[in-house]
C-alpha positions as CSV (number, residue, x, y, z in Angstrom):
1,M,116.0,120.0,101.6
2,L,112.4,118.7,101.7
3,R,112.1,115.5,103.8
4,L,109.5,113.3,105.4
5,T,109.4,113.1,109.1
6,N,111.0,110.0,110.7
7,L,107.5,108.8,111.7
8,A,106.1,109.1,108.1
9,D,109.3,107.3,106.8
10,Y,108.8,104.5,109.4
11,A,105.2,104.3,108.4
12,V,106.1,103.6,104.8
13,V,108.7,101.0,105.9
14,V,106.2,99.3,108.4
15,M,103.4,99.1,105.7
16,T,105.9,97.7,103.2
17,A,106.8,95.0,105.6
18,A,103.1,94.2,106.2
19,A,102.5,94.1,102.4
20,R,105.3,91.6,102.0
21,C,103.7,89.2,104.5
22,D,100.8,88.0,102.2
23,G,98.0,88.8,104.6
24,D,99.5,87.2,107.7
25,C,99.0,88.9,111.0
26,L,102.2,90.6,112.4
27,S,103.0,91.8,115.8
28,A,104.9,95.0,116.5
29,G,107.8,92.8,117.6
30,A,107.9,90.8,114.4
31,V,107.8,94.1,112.3
32,A,110.6,95.5,114.4
33,A,112.7,92.4,113.8
34,R,112.1,92.7,110.1
35,T,112.7,96.3,109.8
36,G,115.2,97.3,112.5
37,I,112.8,100.0,113.9
38,P,112.5,99.8,117.7
39,V,109.4,98.1,118.9
40,P,107.8,101.1,120.8
41,T,108.1,103.1,117.5
42,V,106.6,100.4,115.5
43,A,103.8,100.0,118.0
44,K,103.1,103.8,117.8
45,V,103.2,103.8,113.9
46,M,101.0,100.8,113.8
47,G,98.4,102.4,116.1
48,L,98.4,105.5,113.8
49,L,98.1,103.4,110.7
50,K,95.1,101.4,112.3
51,R,93.4,104.7,113.2
52,G,94.0,105.8,109.6
53,G,92.2,102.8,108.2
54,L,95.3,101.2,106.6
55,L,95.9,98.4,109.1
56,A,93.3,96.0,110.7
57,S,94.1,94.3,113.9
58,S,92.8,91.1,115.6
59,R,93.3,89.8,119.1
60,G,94.4,86.5,120.5
61,V,97.3,84.1,120.0
62,A,97.3,84.3,116.2
63,G,96.3,88.0,116.3
64,G,98.2,91.0,115.2
65,F,98.1,93.6,112.4
66,R,97.5,93.1,108.7
67,L,96.7,95.3,105.7
68,A,93.1,96.7,105.8
69,R,92.9,96.5,102.0
70,A,95.0,95.4,99.1
71,A,98.5,96.8,98.7
72,A,97.7,98.0,95.3
73,A,94.8,100.1,96.8
74,I,97.1,101.9,99.3
75,S,99.1,104.8,98.1
76,V,102.2,106.4,99.6
77,A,100.0,109.6,100.0
78,D,97.6,107.5,102.0
79,I,100.3,106.3,104.4
80,I,101.8,109.7,104.9
81,E,98.5,111.3,105.5
82,A,97.5,108.6,108.1
83,V,100.5,109.6,110.1
84,E,101.1,113.3,109.4
85,G,97.7,114.6,108.2
86,P,97.1,116.4,104.9
87,I,100.2,116.7,102.7
88,A,101.1,120.4,102.6
89,L,104.5,122.0,102.0
90,T,103.9,125.2,103.9
91,N,101.8,126.2,107.0
92,C,99.4,128.4,105.2
93,Q,97.3,125.6,103.6
94,H,93.6,125.1,103.9
95,G,91.6,121.9,104.7
96,P,89.0,120.3,102.3
97,D,86.4,122.9,103.1
98,H,88.9,125.8,102.9
99,E,89.1,126.2,106.6
100,P,92.5,127.5,107.9
101,V,94.7,124.6,109.1
102,S,97.2,127.0,110.7
103,A,97.8,130.6,111.0
104,C,100.6,132.6,109.3
105,A,101.9,136.0,110.2
106,L,101.9,136.9,106.6
107,E,98.4,135.6,105.9
108,G,96.8,138.9,105.0
109,S,99.6,140.2,102.7
110,C,101.3,137.1,101.1
111,A,101.0,137.1,97.4
112,V,102.5,133.5,97.1
113,R,99.8,131.8,99.2
114,P,97.2,131.2,96.5
115,H,99.9,129.4,94.4
116,W,100.7,126.8,97.0
117,R,97.5,124.8,96.4
118,P,98.5,123.6,92.8
119,I,101.9,122.9,94.1
120,N,100.7,120.8,96.9
121,L,98.2,119.0,94.7
122,A,101.1,118.1,92.3
123,V,103.1,116.6,95.2
124,R,100.2,114.7,96.5
125,T,99.3,113.4,93.1
126,A,102.9,112.2,92.6
127,L,102.8,110.4,96.0
128,A,99.3,109.0,95.2
129,A,100.7,107.5,92.0
130,V,103.0,105.1,93.9
131,T,101.2,102.2,95.6
132,L,102.3,100.0,98.5
133,G,102.2,97.2,96.0
134,D,104.9,99.0,94.0
135,L,107.0,99.4,97.1
136,A,106.6,95.8,98.2
137,A,107.6,94.4,94.8
138,P,111.3,93.4,94.3
139,A,113.4,96.3,93.4
140,R,114.2,96.6,89.7
141,A,117.6,97.4,88.3
142,P,118.1,101.2,88.1
143,L,117.6,102.8,84.8
144,R,120.7,103.9,82.9
145,P,120.9,107.6,82.2
146,L,120.3,108.8,78.6
147,V,123.4,109.6,76.9
148,T,123.1,112.5,74.4
149,A,125.8,113.6,72.0
């Protein structure tokens, strides 16, 4: 099973909660109350999202966190990458300038390695196609399966 880490999952939930607040500043406590995620975890996630440029913060009595840009301009891929780094399904991936991100014992002899790049690109493209605005919108009724005879 391919799964997001808990931190990436929480980041998507936190960003969705922020998107539903119409630009209001939120504290970690307020987000925790809305989402059910513990306050220390929300604070950690919000710090990572701020460092990733997805949340902005302000100090003071009316301070807190808010989206750094419009929800429609933030993708699920942006959120995951802010918390986890580049999206890659295996450890043998390369960064933007083709520098190794991590080493693999099979690196010199693996015939599959060159094929992971288009696979990773397809996954990232799919995640980039879903915006935070999409997630913050009310859920639609599920589609009925097509019936073929």
